[in-house]
TISE-500133 format. One line per field, with one value per residue: x, z negated, y negated of N, C-alpha, C, O in turn; residue number from 1. Coordinates in steps of 0.05 Angstrom, whole numbers. Atoms other than C-alpha are relative to their C-alpha. Layout:
n_X (X;...)
n_Z (Z;...)
n_Y (Y;...)
ca_X (X;...)
ca_Z (Z;...)
ca_Y (Y;...)
c_X (X;...)
c_Z (Z;...)
c_Y (Y;...)
o_X (X;...)
o_Z (Z;...)
o_Y (Y;...)
num (NUM;...)
This chain:
n_X (-13;5;-15;15;-11;-10;7;-21;-21;13;-3;25;-6;22;-10;10;27;0;-11;19;22;-10;-2;28;4;18;-1;-6;23;1;20;21;-4;-6;-26;-1;-26;-2;1;-2;21;-14;11;-8;-29;-12;-28;-24;2;-4;-23;3;-6;-27;-6;-27;-19;4;-22;6;24;-7;-16;17;19;-13;-17;6;26;4;-7;5;21;-9;-25;8;-7;8;17;-19;-14;18;5;-23;-2;20;-2;-26;-18;9;-5;-29;-8;9;-14;-28;1;5;-25;-19;8;-7;-29;-8;8;-20;-25;1;-1;-27;-16;-24;6;-11;18;-4;-25;5;16;-16;-19;15;9;-23;-7;21;2;-27;-3;-6;24;21;-7;4;28;16;-10;14;27;-2;-6;23;13;-18;-5;22;25;-5;18;26;-1;-19;7;-8;-29;-7;5;-20;-26;2;-1;-28;-11;13;-10;-27;1;11;-21;-13;17;-6;-27;3;6;-24;-19;11;-1;-27;-7;-22;-12;5;14;-18;-2;21;-10;-11;22;14;29;6;-6;13;27;20;23;-11;21;13;-18;-5;22;-5;-20;10;21;-6;5;28;17;-6;19;3;-8;22;9;-20;3;26;4;-22;-5;21;-10;-21;14;14;-19;-10;21;2;-23;3;21;-4;-27;-6;-28;-3;-16;18;20;-14;-6;24;14;-13;7;29;11;-13;13;27;-3;-5;26;16;-10;13;28;1;-4;23;23;-2;-16;7;27;3;-2;-28;-13;13;-8;-27;3;12;-20;-20;12;2;-26;-6;17;-4;-28;-13;18;11;29;13;1;9;-22;-7;-28;-7;-5;-26;3;15;24;-3;3;-25;-5;-10;9;18;27;0;26;5;15;-5;-10;-29;-13;1;-25;-11;-29;-6;-3;26;10;20;9;8;-1;-27;-7;-17;-27;8;-12;-9;-29;-10;-7;22;3;19;-4;-3;-17;-3;24;-9;17;28;5;25;2;-26;-15;-23;4;-1;25;21;-4;10;29;5;3;28;11;-18;14;5;-22;-1;-12;-15;-21;-21;-19;-1;-14;9;-23)
n_Z (-16;-29;-18;-12;-25;-3;-28;-12;-10;-15;-30;-12;-15;9;6;27;-4;-12;19;22;-10;-5;26;9;24;-10;16;-17;-17;-15;13;-17;1;-28;-9;1;11;16;29;16;19;26;14;-14;-3;21;5;-13;-4;-28;-10;-29;-5;8;16;-5;21;18;-4;-25;4;16;-17;-20;13;10;-19;-29;-8;4;-23;3;-19;-23;-12;-28;-8;20;-12;-13;20;13;-20;0;26;1;-22;-3;23;24;0;1;27;19;-5;9;29;10;-3;19;26;1;2;28;18;-4;11;29;10;-4;24;-3;-8;-27;-17;7;-14;-29;-5;3;-23;-25;3;-4;-29;-14;9;5;-7;-29;-15;6;-13;-29;-7;5;-18;-26;2;-3;-28;-18;-6;-15;13;-6;15;28;15;0;16;22;24;-5;1;29;12;-10;13;28;0;-2;28;13;-9;9;28;4;-1;26;18;-5;12;29;7;-4;21;26;3;-1;-25;-12;21;-8;-26;-22;-6;-19;-27;-7;1;-25;3;7;-22;-24;-2;1;-17;-23;-18;14;0;-28;-8;12;-15;-26;1;-14;-29;-4;6;28;20;-2;26;19;4;17;27;12;3;13;27;16;8;20;25;10;10;25;20;7;17;26;15;5;10;24;3;0;-23;-23;3;-5;-29;-15;11;-9;-28;-5;-7;-25;-22;-3;-14;-28;-11;-2;-23;-23;1;-7;-29;-15;5;-8;-25;-22;-7;-29;-11;-5;25;11;-16;9;27;-3;-13;20;20;-13;0;27;7;-16;-4;25;19;-10;3;-26;-5;25;13;21;7;29;9;13;21;-6;-15;-29;-12;-7;-28;-9;13;-17;10;20;1;-20;-22;-4;-26;-1;7;-20;-13;-14;-4;-12;-29;-13;-7;16;-15;17;-15;-7;4;-21;11;24;2;-24;1;22;23;15;27;2;-22;7;-19;5;-3;-9;6;-9;-18;-15;-26;-6;-20;11;12;-21;-15;17;2;-25;3;24;-7;-4;21;23;24;0;15;4;26;-2;19;-10;19;-5;19;-3;-1)
n_Y (21;-2;17;22;8;27;6;17;-18;-22;2;-11;-24;-18;-27;-7;-9;-26;-20;-4;-17;-27;-13;-1;17;20;24;23;4;25;17;12;29;9;-9;-30;-7;-25;3;-25;-4;-5;-23;-25;-3;-16;7;-11;-29;-4;16;5;28;5;23;10;-2;23;19;15;15;23;17;12;18;24;14;-4;9;29;15;28;8;14;-10;-6;-27;-19;-21;-18;-15;-19;-21;-17;-14;-22;-19;-13;0;-13;-28;-4;6;-20;-25;3;2;-27;-16;10;-10;-28;-2;7;-23;-21;9;0;-28;-11;-1;18;27;5;16;29;8;1;23;25;2;7;28;17;0;14;28;10;28;2;-6;20;25;-3;-3;24;21;-4;12;29;6;-5;25;18;26;18;-8;-2;16;-13;-24;6;-16;-28;-2;1;-26;-19;6;-11;-29;-8;-2;-22;-26;-4;-6;-27;-20;0;-16;-29;-5;-1;-27;-16;8;-8;-29;-9;-14;16;17;28;1;-3;-29;-7;2;-26;-20;3;2;28;18;-11;12;-21;6;14;10;23;23;7;17;26;15;7;20;25;-3;-8;22;9;-10;-29;-12;1;-27;-14;11;-7;-28;-15;11;-12;-27;5;7;-24;-19;11;-3;-28;-7;13;-13;-28;-7;15;6;29;10;-2;21;25;1;6;23;25;5;1;26;9;-15;11;25;-6;-8;24;15;-12;8;29;2;-10;16;28;4;-19;8;-1;-27;-8;-7;-23;-23;-8;-12;-26;-17;-6;-17;-26;-13;-8;-23;-24;-9;-3;-13;-25;-1;-4;-29;-12;-13;18;-6;3;27;6;20;24;-7;2;-26;-13;-6;-26;-24;-15;-2;-21;-12;-20;11;28;7;-2;26;21;4;-22;2;26;-2;0;27;13;24;22;25;7;28;12;5;15;26;13;2;-16;15;11;-11;-22;-18;-28;-13;-29;-15;-27;-23;3;-22;4;-15;-12;15;13;26;19;-2;11;29;13;5;16;28;5;16;2;-8;-28;-12;-29;-6;-25;1;17;11;28;18;28;19)
ca_X (-771;-787;-755;-776;-767;-722;-753;-696;-649;-699;-684;-753;-722;-778;-732;-753;-825;-810;-767;-819;-874;-830;-819;-895;-886;-920;-898;-876;-931;-944;-979;-1044;-1019;-1005;-931;-945;-884;-860;-878;-871;-929;-903;-950;-928;-853;-813;-746;-695;-720;-723;-659;-687;-681;-607;-581;-520;-458;-464;-395;-415;-484;-455;-405;-458;-507;-455;-413;-442;-516;-515;-513;-507;-570;-559;-496;-498;-464;-497;-548;-491;-452;-511;-526;-455;-458;-522;-507;-433;-400;-444;-439;-363;-354;-394;-360;-290;-309;-338;-274;-232;-272;-263;-189;-183;-221;-173;-113;-136;-140;-67;-14;38;41;68;6;19;89;64;11;60;111;58;31;100;112;45;52;127;152;179;115;70;107;106;33;6;51;19;-49;-26;1;-66;-90;-58;-29;-85;-138;-106;-152;-213;-190;-153;-193;-181;-106;-102;-133;-85;-25;-49;-55;19;36;-17;8;80;62;23;87;116;56;71;144;121;92;156;198;152;151;226;225;272;321;311;273;335;335;271;312;341;274;244;173;177;196;156;93;34;-16;18;-47;-76;-14;-1;-70;-53;7;-35;-86;-48;-61;-135;-174;-164;-225;-215;-182;-248;-269;-205;-214;-287;-288;-220;-212;-280;-251;-192;-239;-280;-219;-191;-257;-258;-187;-200;-263;-236;-162;-139;-64;-44;7;-43;-96;-46;-27;-100;-129;-78;-99;-174;-189;-139;-168;-237;-212;-188;-256;-290;-244;-272;-343;-329;-303;-363;-414;-386;-338;-363;-423;-411;-420;-346;-321;-373;-353;-280;-301;-345;-289;-240;-288;-302;-228;-220;-279;-261;-186;-166;-227;-251;-324;-338;-329;-357;-288;-276;-203;-167;-166;-98;-85;-130;-184;-154;-171;-114;-85;-81;-117;-152;-227;-244;-317;-337;-360;-332;-312;-239;-188;-192;-119;-96;-24;10;23;-51;-87;-122;-164;-167;-169;-107;-69;-38;36;35;79;92;164;210;222;152;138;105;134;132;186;200;132;144;109;46;17;-43;-60;12;40;106;112;129;66;22;54;33;-40;-31;-45;-121;-141;-98;-151;-153;-111;-89;-78;-31;26;82;144;148;187;160;210)
ca_Z (-94;-20;39;72;144;153;215;225;237;268;342;353;377;339;325;251;274;317;264;210;252;271;197;187;133;175;130;187;227;278;243;271;278;339;340;328;284;250;176;121;81;9;-16;37;39;-1;0;-29;-28;47;81;151;146;146;93;99;58;-5;9;80;58;6;55;108;60;34;95;161;161;131;188;189;218;288;301;378;383;324;366;408;347;313;377;380;307;313;381;373;307;253;273;283;216;179;213;199;127;116;143;99;38;55;64;-4;-37;-6;-26;-98;-103;-82;-134;-108;-90;-20;11;-27;2;72;68;43;98;153;124;123;195;217;177;174;181;251;277;243;270;341;339;308;351;412;385;379;450;477;474;527;505;539;500;432;409;426;385;328;272;303;311;237;218;262;233;163;184;202;129;105;148;130;56;64;82;15;-20;13;-7;-79;-80;-53;-103;-162;-150;-143;-71;-50;-91;-50;12;55;51;92;153;152;146;214;188;162;230;280;303;283;328;394;434;382;377;452;463;414;455;518;493;519;589;579;544;481;448;468;400;366;376;343;284;274;286;263;204;179;180;140;88;82;74;20;-17;-15;-43;-98;-118;-116;-135;-204;-193;-212;-156;-103;-130;-129;-57;-35;-83;-63;9;-1;2;59;102;88;112;177;187;174;226;277;254;260;331;353;320;343;402;441;471;546;590;606;535;514;570;547;476;497;542;484;435;486;491;415;408;465;476;403;362;408;399;473;470;400;378;311;293;226;187;167;111;110;147;217;264;273;339;369;320;355;351;290;300;337;406;401;463;486;466;502;519;571;589;607;677;691;723;678;710;669;690;725;710;758;752;683;693;746;723;676;628;604;530;513;574;573;604;610;634;640;640;676;710;743;800;796;838;829;788;852;888;829;826;898;875;816;854;849;782;724;675;694;654;650;579;601;556;560;524;515;483;469;488)
ca_Y (114;101;68;3;-18;-79;-109;-158;-98;-49;-35;-3;61;99;158;155;162;222;258;246;276;334;349;343;290;236;179;135;103;47;-10;-36;-107;-151;-130;-56;-50;14;19;72;99;93;147;198;184;235;200;215;287;282;259;251;176;157;110;66;78;34;2;-17;-39;-86;-113;-126;-158;-206;-222;-195;-212;-283;-332;-407;-438;-463;-423;-418;-350;-316;-278;-249;-229;-195;-157;-131;-113;-71;-40;-24;-41;-11;61;56;21;73;132;106;89;159;190;145;166;239;229;195;252;302;260;255;331;340;354;304;231;241;210;145;143;158;104;52;68;66;1;-29;-9;-39;-104;-114;-185;-174;-142;-193;-253;-225;-205;-269;-314;-282;-304;-376;-373;-351;-423;-468;-535;-573;-534;-540;-596;-554;-495;-531;-497;-429;-443;-462;-396;-358;-395;-377;-304;-302;-314;-265;-207;-219;-218;-152;-115;-136;-104;-37;-45;-57;13;44;5;18;93;95;120;63;22;-42;-64;-63;14;14;-6;64;100;113;119;47;20;63;27;72;37;21;13;-35;-79;-74;-103;-159;-179;-183;-233;-294;-266;-251;-306;-349;-318;-245;-232;-248;-176;-151;-198;-182;-107;-83;-130;-105;-35;-62;-93;-29;15;-31;-30;46;52;2;38;109;106;85;83;12;6;30;-17;-74;-56;-62;-113;-165;-157;-157;-231;-243;-187;-215;-283;-251;-218;-285;-316;-267;-282;-357;-348;-307;-353;-420;-410;-349;-383;-375;-313;-314;-314;-263;-217;-217;-203;-145;-117;-121;-89;-34;-20;-18;30;76;77;70;92;147;127;127;203;216;238;207;201;200;136;107;57;-4;34;27;85;134;157;226;272;329;336;378;394;457;437;368;331;340;287;221;221;269;284;218;245;249;190;142;87;24;-49;-75;-138;-187;-203;-234;-295;-347;-350;-312;-369;-383;-376;-311;-276;-201;-159;-85;-62;13;80;55;116;84;132;158;102;68;4;-33;-8;-28;-97;-111;-109;-155;-220;-217;-246;-271;-249;-175;-126;-54;-29;26;47;-3;-29;-103;-159;-228;-282)
c_X (-5;17;-19;14;10;-4;20;22;-12;3;-24;6;-21;10;-10;-29;-2;10;-20;-24;9;2;-28;-3;-19;-1;5;-23;3;-22;-20;1;8;27;3;27;-1;-1;1;-22;13;-10;9;30;11;29;5;-1;3;23;-1;7;29;2;29;17;-1;22;-6;-25;5;16;-17;-19;13;14;-8;-27;-5;11;-7;-21;11;26;-6;7;-9;-16;18;15;-17;-7;23;2;-19;6;26;16;-9;7;30;10;-7;15;28;1;-5;25;21;-6;7;30;10;-7;19;27;1;1;28;16;25;-9;11;-17;3;25;-5;-16;16;20;-15;-10;22;7;-21;0;27;2;4;-25;-21;5;-5;-29;-15;10;-14;-28;0;5;-23;-16;20;2;-23;-26;3;-21;-28;-1;17;-7;8;30;10;-4;21;28;0;3;29;12;-13;12;28;0;-10;22;15;-17;5;28;-1;-6;24;20;-10;1;28;8;22;11;-3;-12;18;2;-21;10;12;-20;-17;-30;-9;3;-13;-29;-21;-24;8;-22;-13;18;8;-22;3;19;-10;-20;7;-5;-29;-18;5;-18;-3;7;-23;-11;18;-3;-26;-3;21;5;-23;8;21;-13;-13;19;12;-20;-2;24;-2;-21;7;27;7;30;5;15;-17;-22;12;5;-25;-14;12;-6;-29;-10;12;-12;-28;1;4;-25;-17;10;-13;-30;-3;3;-25;-24;2;16;-10;-29;-5;1;28;14;-13;8;28;-1;-11;20;21;-11;-4;26;7;-16;8;29;14;-18;-11;-30;-14;-4;-9;22;11;27;6;5;27;-4;-14;-24;3;-2;27;1;7;-9;-19;-28;-2;-27;-4;-17;4;12;31;12;-2;25;11;30;7;5;-26;-10;-18;-7;-10;3;29;5;15;28;-4;10;7;30;10;5;-23;-3;-20;3;3;17;1;-26;7;-22;-30;-5;-26;1;27;15;24;-7;-1;-27;-23;3;-11;-30;-7;-4;-30;-11;18;-13;-6;25;-2;13;13;22;23;18;2;16;-10;24;-5)
c_Z (30;15;11;26;-1;29;13;12;18;30;14;17;-6;-5;-28;2;10;-20;-22;8;4;-27;-14;-27;7;-17;16;20;14;-11;20;-4;28;10;1;-10;-16;-29;-13;-20;-27;-15;13;1;-24;-6;-30;3;29;10;30;7;-10;-17;3;-25;-18;4;24;-4;-15;16;21;-12;-8;22;30;7;-5;23;-4;20;23;12;28;9;-18;11;14;-19;-14;19;1;-25;0;21;-1;-25;-23;-1;-3;-28;-19;4;-10;-31;-12;2;-20;-28;-3;-3;-29;-19;3;-13;-31;-12;3;-26;2;10;28;17;-6;14;30;7;-1;23;25;-2;5;29;16;-7;-8;10;30;17;-4;14;30;7;-3;18;27;-1;3;29;19;6;13;-15;4;-15;-30;-17;-2;-18;-26;-25;3;-2;-29;-14;9;-12;-28;0;4;-27;-14;8;-9;-30;-5;1;-26;-20;4;-11;-30;-9;1;-22;-27;-5;1;25;15;-23;7;28;23;8;21;29;10;0;25;-3;-7;23;26;0;1;19;25;18;-12;2;29;11;-12;16;27;0;13;30;6;-4;-29;-21;1;-27;-20;-6;-19;-29;-13;-5;-17;-28;-19;-9;-22;-27;-12;-12;-26;-22;-9;-18;-27;-17;-9;-12;-24;-5;2;24;26;-1;6;30;16;-11;9;29;5;10;27;24;5;16;30;13;4;23;26;1;8;31;16;-4;13;26;23;8;30;10;4;-26;-12;14;-9;-27;2;13;-21;-21;12;0;-28;-8;15;0;-27;-20;10;0;27;7;-25;-13;-21;-12;-29;-7;-14;-20;10;19;30;12;8;30;3;-15;17;-12;-18;0;23;23;5;27;0;-6;23;16;13;2;14;30;15;4;-22;14;-20;17;5;-5;24;-12;-21;0;26;1;-25;-26;-17;-27;-1;23;-10;21;-7;2;13;-5;8;22;15;27;9;21;-14;-12;22;16;-16;0;24;-3;-22;7;1;-21;-24;-25;-1;-11;-1;-26;2;-21;11;-24;6;-21;5;-2;-17)
c_Y (5;-20;-22;-8;-29;-8;-18;18;22;-5;11;24;22;28;9;11;28;22;5;17;28;16;3;-14;-23;-25;-25;-3;-27;-17;-12;-31;-9;10;30;10;26;-7;27;1;7;24;26;4;15;-6;-5;31;7;-18;-5;-28;-6;-25;-8;5;-25;-22;-17;-17;-26;-20;-15;-21;-26;-16;2;-14;-30;-16;-29;-9;-17;9;10;28;22;23;20;17;22;23;20;16;24;21;16;3;17;29;6;-6;22;26;-1;-1;28;18;-9;11;29;4;-6;22;23;-8;2;28;12;-3;-18;-27;-6;-17;-29;-10;-3;-25;-26;-3;-8;-29;-20;-2;-17;-30;-11;-29;-4;4;-22;-26;2;1;-27;-24;3;-11;-30;-8;4;-25;-19;-27;-19;6;0;-16;12;24;-5;15;29;3;-2;26;20;-5;10;30;10;5;24;27;5;8;29;21;1;16;30;6;1;28;18;-6;9;29;11;14;-16;-17;-30;1;5;30;8;-2;26;23;-4;-5;-29;-19;9;-10;22;-4;-15;-12;-25;-25;-8;-18;-28;-17;-9;-22;-27;1;8;-25;-9;12;30;14;0;28;16;-10;10;30;14;-10;9;28;-2;-6;24;20;-9;4;29;8;-12;14;29;7;-18;-4;-30;-11;0;-22;-27;-3;-9;-25;-26;-7;-6;-26;-10;15;-10;-27;5;9;-25;-18;11;-8;-29;-3;8;-19;-28;-5;17;-5;0;29;9;9;25;25;10;12;28;20;9;19;28;16;10;25;25;10;5;16;27;1;3;29;15;17;-19;7;-7;-29;-3;-22;-25;6;-1;28;11;8;29;24;15;0;24;15;20;-12;-29;-5;2;-27;-19;-2;25;-2;-26;1;0;-29;-10;-26;-20;-25;-8;-29;-11;-2;-22;-29;-13;-3;14;-16;-10;13;22;20;29;14;30;15;27;20;-5;21;-3;13;10;-14;-13;-27;-21;-1;-13;-31;-15;-7;-19;-30;-8;-20;0;10;30;15;30;6;27;-1;-15;-7;-29;-15;-28;-18;-24)
o_X (-3;29;-43;38;-6;11;21;35;3;-3;-25;-8;-25;-6;-15;-36;-17;-3;-24;-33;-6;-2;-30;-20;-36;-23;0;-31;19;-46;-13;-17;14;30;23;40;-23;11;-1;-26;25;5;11;39;4;42;-13;19;15;23;19;19;34;-12;46;8;-1;17;-3;-25;-5;11;-14;-22;1;15;-1;-28;-18;33;-29;-19;27;35;-21;-7;-2;-12;13;18;-8;-10;19;9;-11;3;27;30;7;17;38;26;10;23;38;19;8;31;36;11;16;39;27;9;27;40;21;8;33;9;41;-33;14;-7;-1;25;4;-11;13;24;-5;-10;18;14;-13;-9;28;-12;-8;-31;-35;-13;-16;-38;-30;-6;-19;-39;-17;-5;-22;-32;41;-15;-31;-43;-16;-31;-43;-23;29;11;18;40;30;12;31;43;21;15;35;25;0;17;35;16;-2;21;24;-5;5;32;14;4;30;34;6;4;33;29;35;-3;-5;-11;10;8;-17;-2;16;-13;-31;-41;-31;-2;-11;-44;-21;-39;2;-18;-19;9;15;-17;-2;15;3;-28;-11;-8;-35;-27;10;-10;-19;-5;-21;-18;9;-3;-25;-9;15;11;-19;3;21;-6;-11;14;16;-13;-7;20;5;-17;-1;30;2;37;-2;9;-16;-28;0;2;-23;-25;-3;-3;-37;-23;-1;-16;-38;-16;-6;-30;-30;-6;-20;-40;-22;-11;-33;-39;-19;13;-10;-47;-27;14;34;26;2;10;32;14;-2;21;28;2;0;26;17;-6;8;34;31;-8;-18;-42;-38;-19;-7;16;23;31;-11;16;34;-26;-10;-36;-17;8;43;-19;25;-1;-36;-33;9;-28;4;-38;-9;24;43;-1;-3;24;17;42;-7;3;-27;-4;-34;10;-32;10;46;-13;26;33;-16;-4;16;41;-4;9;-19;3;-41;-13;14;12;-6;-30;16;-42;-47;7;-37;17;32;29;24;-27;-16;-37;-40;-17;-19;-40;-30;0;-35;-21;25;1;-18;47;-24;37;7;26;31;10;4;19;-10;40;12)
o_Z (39;4;10;27;-9;46;38;31;33;40;39;37;10;-6;-32;-12;1;-22;-30;-8;-1;-27;-36;-44;-9;-21;7;33;6;-10;42;-16;44;34;11;2;-25;-38;1;-35;-30;-30;-1;3;-47;-21;-43;12;35;3;42;28;-34;-13;7;-47;-8;1;23;6;-9;14;25;-1;-7;20;45;26;12;32;-13;43;19;32;31;26;-15;4;13;-15;-17;10;1;-24;-7;16;8;-29;-35;-21;-17;-39;-36;-15;-23;-43;-32;-16;-31;-43;-24;-18;-39;-37;-17;-25;-43;-35;-7;-44;-17;17;35;34;12;24;42;27;15;32;40;18;16;39;34;9;-23;28;43;35;15;25;42;25;15;24;40;19;16;39;42;25;2;-30;-14;-18;-44;-37;-21;-26;-36;-39;-16;-13;-36;-30;-7;-17;-38;-18;-5;-33;-28;-10;-16;-38;-25;-14;-34;-38;-16;-22;-43;-30;-17;-32;-43;-28;-4;26;32;-42;-11;42;44;32;35;47;34;4;28;12;-3;20;46;-19;20;24;28;29;2;10;34;25;2;19;40;21;25;43;29;16;-46;-44;-14;-33;-41;-29;-35;-47;-36;-27;-36;-46;-43;-33;-41;-48;-37;-32;-44;-44;-33;-38;-47;-42;-30;-25;-23;-26;21;34;42;20;20;41;35;5;14;37;26;31;42;45;28;32;47;37;25;35;43;22;23;43;34;15;21;38;46;1;39;-3;0;-26;-24;2;-12;-33;-11;5;-22;-29;-1;-4;-31;-20;3;-7;-29;-33;-7;4;27;24;-25;-28;-15;-22;-43;9;-30;-22;33;30;44;-1;20;44;-11;-9;31;-36;-13;-11;46;17;22;39;-22;-4;47;40;-1;-9;33;43;40;-11;-33;22;-32;41;-13;-4;40;-35;-17;-12;45;22;-44;-47;-37;-31;12;26;-32;45;-29;-13;36;-19;-4;43;25;44;33;37;-38;-5;20;23;-5;1;22;11;-27;-11;10;-14;-34;-45;-20;-7;-3;-30;-14;-34;34;-47;29;-43;27;-20;-19)
o_Y (28;-38;-19;-9;-47;0;-20;9;35;-26;11;28;40;47;32;29;45;43;28;33;47;40;14;-7;-31;-37;-47;16;-44;-9;-18;-43;8;15;40;27;34;-26;48;-18;29;36;47;27;9;8;-16;43;28;-42;-10;-33;-4;-44;9;5;-47;-45;-42;-40;-47;-44;-39;-43;-47;-40;-16;-30;-43;-12;-36;-2;-35;-3;29;39;45;46;45;41;44;46;44;40;47;45;39;23;32;39;25;9;30;39;18;10;35;33;8;19;38;22;7;29;35;9;8;32;34;-18;-18;-31;-30;-32;-46;-33;-23;-39;-44;-26;-25;-44;-41;-24;-32;-46;-31;-37;-21;-12;-29;-38;-16;-13;-34;-41;-17;-21;-42;-28;-4;-26;-25;-35;-33;-12;6;-6;6;33;14;24;41;23;11;35;36;13;21;42;32;25;39;44;28;24;41;41;22;29;45;28;16;37;33;12;20;37;34;27;-4;-24;-46;21;14;35;27;10;30;46;-24;-21;-37;-43;-4;-5;38;14;-39;-34;-44;-46;-31;-37;-48;-41;-26;-33;-40;-20;14;-37;9;14;42;34;13;34;31;6;19;38;28;5;11;35;14;5;28;32;7;12;34;22;1;16;37;28;-42;-15;-43;-33;-18;-34;-43;-25;-23;-41;-46;-30;-16;-28;-23;3;-12;-32;-10;3;-27;-33;-5;-14;-36;-19;-5;-24;-39;-26;8;10;-7;46;33;30;42;47;34;31;46;43;32;38;48;40;33;43;47;33;22;34;44;23;10;36;40;36;-39;29;-20;-44;14;-32;-33;-13;2;47;-3;6;39;46;3;-5;45;37;15;-24;-41;12;-1;-48;-12;-8;44;-22;-33;-19;-2;-47;5;-42;-17;-24;-5;-46;4;5;-42;-46;2;-7;16;-4;-24;36;20;38;33;11;38;34;29;14;8;21;17;5;14;-1;-16;-39;-41;-22;-27;-45;-38;-25;-25;-47;-30;-41;22;15;40;6;41;-1;45;-22;-12;-6;-37;-6;-38;-17;-42)
num (1;2;3;4;5;6;7;8;9;10;11;12;13;14;15;16;17;18;19;20;21;22;23;24;25;26;27;28;29;30;31;32;33;34;35;36;37;38;39;40;41;42;43;44;45;46;47;48;49;50;51;52;53;54;55;56;57;58;59;60;61;62;63;64;65;66;67;68;69;70;71;72;73;74;75;76;77;78;79;80;81;82;83;84;85;86;87;88;89;90;91;92;93;94;95;96;97;98;99;100;101;102;103;104;105;106;107;108;109;110;111;112;113;114;115;116;117;118;119;120;121;122;123;124;125;126;127;128;129;130;131;132;133;134;135;136;137;138;139;140;141;142;143;144;145;146;147;148;149;150;151;152;153;154;155;156;157;158;159;160;161;162;163;164;165;166;167;168;169;170;171;172;173;174;175;176;177;178;179;180;181;182;183;184;185;186;187;188;189;190;191;192;193;194;195;196;197;198;199;200;201;202;203;204;205;206;207;208;209;210;211;212;213;214;215;216;217;218;219;220;221;222;223;224;225;226;227;228;229;230;231;232;233;234;235;236;237;238;239;240;241;242;243;244;245;246;247;248;249;250;251;252;253;254;255;256;257;258;259;260;261;262;263;264;265;266;267;268;269;270;271;272;273;274;275;276;277;278;279;280;281;282;283;284;285;286;287;288;289;290;291;292;293;294;295;296;297;298;299;300;301;302;303;304;305;306;307;308;309;310;311;312;313;314;315;316;317;318;319;320;321;322;323;324;325;326;327;328;329;330;331;332;333;334;335;336;337;338;339;340;341;342;343;344;345;346;347;348;349;350;351;352;353;354;355;356;357;358;359;360;361;362;363;364;365;366;367;368;369;370;371;372;373;374;375;376;377;378;379;380;381;382;383;384;385)
């Protein structure tokens, strides 16, 4: 069996050519054709005996072949989406999936079911009714009244997602009820782990989209919901506990719909330099501040494949953690004062703990009159009115 170059995905980095020559296999060559594309000599290639050429995780490959690569002819933003996919998303998706698979393998070797309880509690906290309604309502508010008719299909998708996310919390509760860890869902109100937000940076970003751009969330839908889909596929494939399978199988199609919502936004709405810039900025934040990929520090995967927060680097010589002590300066983009008045729908109050350059909140506020679309994703507490 040999490999074949997929020229539609090849970036022409020629690293495969260099590695193959270094190993003295010389199976990769530059074809004598007008485009001088990389090809593989089927007679010389020793794959799978040689592992120099990386292969994609089968779960990710199946997901991409079925849902990522197919593109509707004439989609104006498809080229932009495919570039983001190849340049930024693929490596992150595969790394998080590999970590999720390793975590599942470790969990399956344990002698207790504590990990199932922890996953269900964290999932309930992340997708509880209160959190889901707040987060998804913020997405609806990101489109001004005057622009509603231009984004009506997108708004319908977001309204549907409110129901999906609220229902997902019930699936996590099903595991806790079925295992006898709680007698009824009301008991979860007294369990801190079921009510502490496990991804504050991610959901904080979600609440800020009304103040950035109506399409900025496309990056979150496309990149993060793909991680959710991949994590679910891994759990369904590897875990045979009926309750855990139920917990993930019931979410599979809905999370896929959320991913396709992001794909739809990128392919048909994100067609201007302005909207594409906001999408790239949001994706950069997700990859760097939450995923740690800007520093090659790959963090632990939590249920549904979302990147975890705060795990130390485990590899010898790995880069130091992205997050320094909160008292140290962090330079991110600053926001203007968010609202022209306190009564506007979607207002945010209680902006605290912003340590940008160690200045007071009042001093920072003085600089927030420049651009309503600039934002600082510092740690903050907020309440949607």
